[in-house]
C-alpha positions in Angstrom: 15.7 82.3 16.2 19.0 82.1 13.9 20.6 84.8 13.3 22.6 85.2 10.1 25.4 87.6 9.3 25.1 88.1 5.1 28.6 90.1 3.9 27.7 92.0 0.6 24.3 92.1 1.4 23.6 95.4 -0.3 24.9 93.8 -3.7 23.0 91.5 -6.1 23.5 88.0 -4.4 23.6 89.3 -0.7 20.3 91.2 -0.6 18.5 88.0 -2.3 20.2 86.4 0.2 19.2 88.8 3.2 15.8 89.1 1.9 14.9 85.5 1.7 16.5 84.7 5.3 14.3 87.3 6.6 10.9 86.2 5.1 11.9 82.5 6.6 12.0 84.1 10.4 15.9 84.7 10.9 17.4 87.5 12.0 19.6 89.3 9.5 22.9 91.0 10.2 23.9 93.0 6.8 27.4 93.1 7.2 28.8 96.0 4.3 29.6 99.5 3.7 26.3 100.1 2.9 22.8 99.0 4.3 20.7 95.9 3.1 16.9 95.3 2.4 16.2 94.0 5.8 17.8 93.8 9.4 20.3 95.5 11.0 23.3 96.9 9.3 26.8 96.5 10.6 29.2 98.6 8.6 32.0 96.9 7.4 34.9 97.9 4.6 35.9 94.3 3.5 39.7 95.9 2.4 40.6 97.3 5.8 38.4 96.2 8.6 37.7 92.8 10.5 33.9 92.9 10.5 32.1 92.5 13.5 30.0 89.0 13.6 28.7 89.3 17.0 25.3 87.7 17.9 25.5 85.9 14.2 25.0 82.2 14.6 26.1 81.7 10.5 28.1 83.7 8.0 27.1 83.7 4.5 30.0 85.7 2.2 28.8 87.3 -0.7 30.6 90.3 -0.2 33.0 90.5 -3.3 34.9 93.1 -5.7 33.6 92.0 -9.0 34.9 92.9 -12.6 37.8 92.1 -15.2 40.5 94.8 -14.5 43.8 95.2 -16.3 46.5 92.9 -14.8 48.9 95.0 -12.5 46.3 97.6 -12.2 45.1 99.6 -9.2 41.8 97.8 -9.7 42.8 94.4 -9.3 44.8 95.4 -5.9 41.7 96.6 -5.0 40.5 93.4 -5.7 42.6 91.5 -4.2 42.3 93.5 -0.8 38.7 92.8 -1.0 38.5 89.2 -2.3 41.4 87.5 -0.9 42.6 89.8 2.6 38.9 90.3 3.2 38.2 87.0 3.5 41.2 86.2 6.0 39.6 89.2 8.3 36.4 87.6 7.4 37.7 84.1 8.5 39.2 85.5 11.7 35.9 87.3 12.7 33.8 84.1 12.2 35.9 82.2 15.0 34.8 78.8 14.4 30.8 79.9 12.8 29.4 77.7 10.2 31.0 79.8 7.3 29.4 79.7 3.7 31.5 81.4 1.2 30.3 82.1 -2.1 33.0 81.2 -4.9 32.6 81.2 -8.7 32.9 78.8 -11.6 35.6 81.7 -12.8 38.5 79.8 -10.4 38.1 76.5 -12.8 41.3 76.4 -15.3 40.2 77.7 -18.6 40.1 75.8 -22.2 38.1 72.8 -23.5 37.5 70.0 -21.4 34.6 71.9 -19.5 31.9 69.7 -20.6 30.9 68.2 -17.4 33.1 69.8 -14.7 32.9 68.2 -11.1 34.6 70.2 -8.2 37.8 68.1 -8.8 38.4 70.3 -11.8 41.9 71.8 -11.4 41.9 75.2 -10.4 44.8 76.9 -11.8 45.6 79.4 -14.4 42.4 81.6 -14.2 42.5 84.5 -17.1 41.8 87.3 -14.8 42.0 89.0 -11.5 38.9 87.9 -10.4 39.1 84.4 -10.9 42.4 84.7 -9.3 41.4 86.3 -6.4 38.5 84.3 -5.9 40.3 81.2 -6.0 42.6 82.7 -3.2 40.2 83.7 -1.2 37.9 80.3 -1.7 41.6 78.6 -0.7 41.4 80.4 2.6 37.9 79.5 3.3 38.0 75.9 2.4 41.7 75.7 4.7 39.4 76.7 7.4 36.4 74.5 7.1 33.8 76.7 5.4 31.4 75.0 2.3 32.3 77.0 -0.6 29.7 77.4 -3.4 31.0 78.3 -7.2 28.0 79.2 -9.3 28.5 80.4 -13.1 27.2 83.3 -14.4 24.6 84.3 -12.1 21.3 86.2 -13.2 18.2 87.7 -11.9 15.9 90.4 -11.1 18.7 93.3 -9.9 21.5 92.0 -12.0 23.8 94.7 -12.2 26.5 93.2 -14.4 25.7 89.8 -16.7 22.8 90.8 -18.5 23.2 94.5 -19.0 26.8 94.0 -20.1 25.5 91.3 -22.8 22.9 94.2 -23.5 25.7 97.0 -24.2 27.2 94.6 -26.6 24.6 95.0 -29.3 25.3 97.4 -31.8 23.4 98.4 -35.1 21.2 95.0 -34.4 24.0 93.1 -34.2 25.5 90.8 -31.4 29.0 89.3 -31.9 29.4 85.8 -30.2 32.9 83.8 -30.7 32.6 80.6 -32.7 29.6 78.6 -32.9 27.0 78.0 -30.4 28.1 75.6 -27.0 26.4 74.3 -24.0 26.4 76.3 -21.0 25.5 76.5 -17.3 23.9 79.9 -15.8 22.6 80.4 -12.6 19.9 81.6 -11.3 20.0 84.1 -8.1 17.2 82.3 -6.5 18.8 78.7 -6.7 22.4 80.0 -5.3 20.3 81.5 -2.5 18.6 78.6 -2.0 22.1 76.8 -1.6 23.3 79.9 0.3 20.8 79.3 3.2 21.0 75.4 3.2 24.6 75.1 2.9 25.8 75.9 6.7 25.0 72.2 7.3 26.8 70.8 4.4 30.1 69.1 5.4 33.2 71.4 4.4 33.7 71.7 1.0 33.2 73.0 -2.5 30.0 72.6 -4.5 28.7 73.8 -7.9 25.9 75.7 -8.1 23.5 75.9 -11.4 20.4 75.7 -12.9 18.9 72.2 -13.6 20.4 71.8 -17.1 22.3 73.7 -19.3 21.9 76.1 -22.2 22.3 76.3 -26.0 24.0 79.4 -25.9 22.5 81.3 -28.7 19.0 79.9 -27.8 19.5 81.4 -24.1 20.9 84.5 -25.6 17.9 85.3 -27.8 15.7 84.6 -25.5 17.2 86.9 -23.2 17.6 89.8 -26.2 13.6 89.3 -26.5 12.6 89.6 -23.1 14.2 93.1 -23.2 12.5 93.8 -26.1 16.1 94.1 -28.0 16.1 93.2 -31.7 19.5 91.8 -33.1 21.2 89.1 -35.0 23.8 86.8 -33.5 26.8 86.5 -35.7 29.3 84.3 -35.5 32.8 85.2 -35.7 36.1 82.6 -35.2 37.4 82.4 -31.6 40.9 82.9 -32.9 39.4 86.3 -34.3 37.9 87.2 -31.1 40.7 86.1 -28.9 43.7 88.6 -31.0 40.6 91.2 -30.8 40.8 90.7 -26.8 44.4 90.7 -26.4 44.5 94.0 -28.4 42.0 95.4 -26.4 43.8 94.0 -23.1 46.9 95.9 -24.4 45.3 99.4 -24.9 43.6 99.4 -21.7 46.8 99.3 -20.2 46.9 102.8 -21.1 44.2 103.7 -19.2 44.3 101.2 -16.0 41.4 102.1 -14.3 38.9 101.4 -17.3 37.8 98.0 -18.0 38.9 96.9 -21.9 36.0 96.4 -23.9 36.6 92.5 -24.9 38.9 90.2 -22.7 40.8 86.6 -23.2 38.2 85.8 -20.5 34.8 86.7 -21.7 35.9 84.7 -24.8 37.4 81.8 -23.0 33.8 81.6 -20.9 31.6 82.0 -24.4 33.2 79.9 -26.5 33.8 77.0 -24.6 31.4 74.7 -22.6 31.2 75.0 -19.4 28.5 73.1 -17.7 28.6 72.1 -14.0 27.9 68.9 -12.5 25.8 70.2 -9.3 25.3 66.3 -8.2 27.4 66.8 -4.9 24.8 69.7 -3.6 22.1 67.6 -5.1 23.5 64.5 -2.5 22.9 67.0 0.2 19.1 67.8 -0.5 19.0 71.0 -2.4 17.4 71.0 -6.1 17.4 74.0 -8.2 14.2 75.1 -8.9 14.4 77.9 -11.4 15.2 78.4 -14.7 16.0 80.7 -17.3 12.2 80.7 -18.4 11.2 81.7 -15.0 13.3 85.2 -15.1 12.1 85.9 -19.2 8.8 85.4 -18.3 8.5 87.6 -15.5 10.6 90.5 -17.3 7.4 92.3 -18.5 6.6 93.2 -14.8 9.2 93.7 -13.7 9.4 96.3 -16.9 6.0 97.9 -16.1 7.1 99.0 -12.5 10.7 100.6 -14.1 12.7 97.6 -13.0 14.5 96.9 -16.1 15.4 100.2 -16.8 19.1 99.4 -16.0 18.9 96.8 -18.8 18.6 99.0 -21.8 21.0 98.2 -24.7 22.9 100.9 -26.4 21.4 99.9 -30.4 
């Protein structure tokens, strides 16, 4: 029986990986501050300690500090302690075991020219601390011979970030989006989970992970709003205006460095420009994306009946 150590198994992506691995007969070590949904809990503070990976055959590293903190803030320092220094400690503990390191498409250089991003796209000039620390962490992982997965905008049951943040931006039945609609890659958490469990046998290197085809931004947003019972109109504002508003919000947030700005340059960049991942490298290893956004929205009513969608309610 294979023993898989899953870091961050109490979190969104890690919990899906741990539960799926256990359902397929693996023994699971849930490595992190809190227990995961299955298996044995191995306590680990990624910001301070070297984890105990004794007995693990494979390591899937999902643990990460996420968010969009003010540059130079204590929150950014804390993010670096987990995403970069924590990676170094994890790799030390892995001691030659296969490591699958979950990164992010946020590492790619911003701006236009991302209509078809391969893994060779430049990795620099990230617009926020999350992108910068994930890029620094994955550089350590790649140098150590790990498989690095780069999903974009992961969504699914239990998502505490992407969809709740979208719904919270609805005000008075209106949702403001920067610029006209563009094509964007999204990644169902089930598709990322399949890659995490398959990738230990792949050659070391970086692999994009996303749904089978990109989505039209506005159509995808409308589908999610409708599925959550939110009636809202989308209004486009000029990208330059959104960028100026983001710069102002970030400047004001420096006065309260422990809070995140309501709007950031990173968020505008991710919404205003086409960002489509080429996943052919992962597909060449036998991975296929079996889930799409429609599967997620179709399942929402059942989850709402069971009360799982409660955290997704928007403030209108």
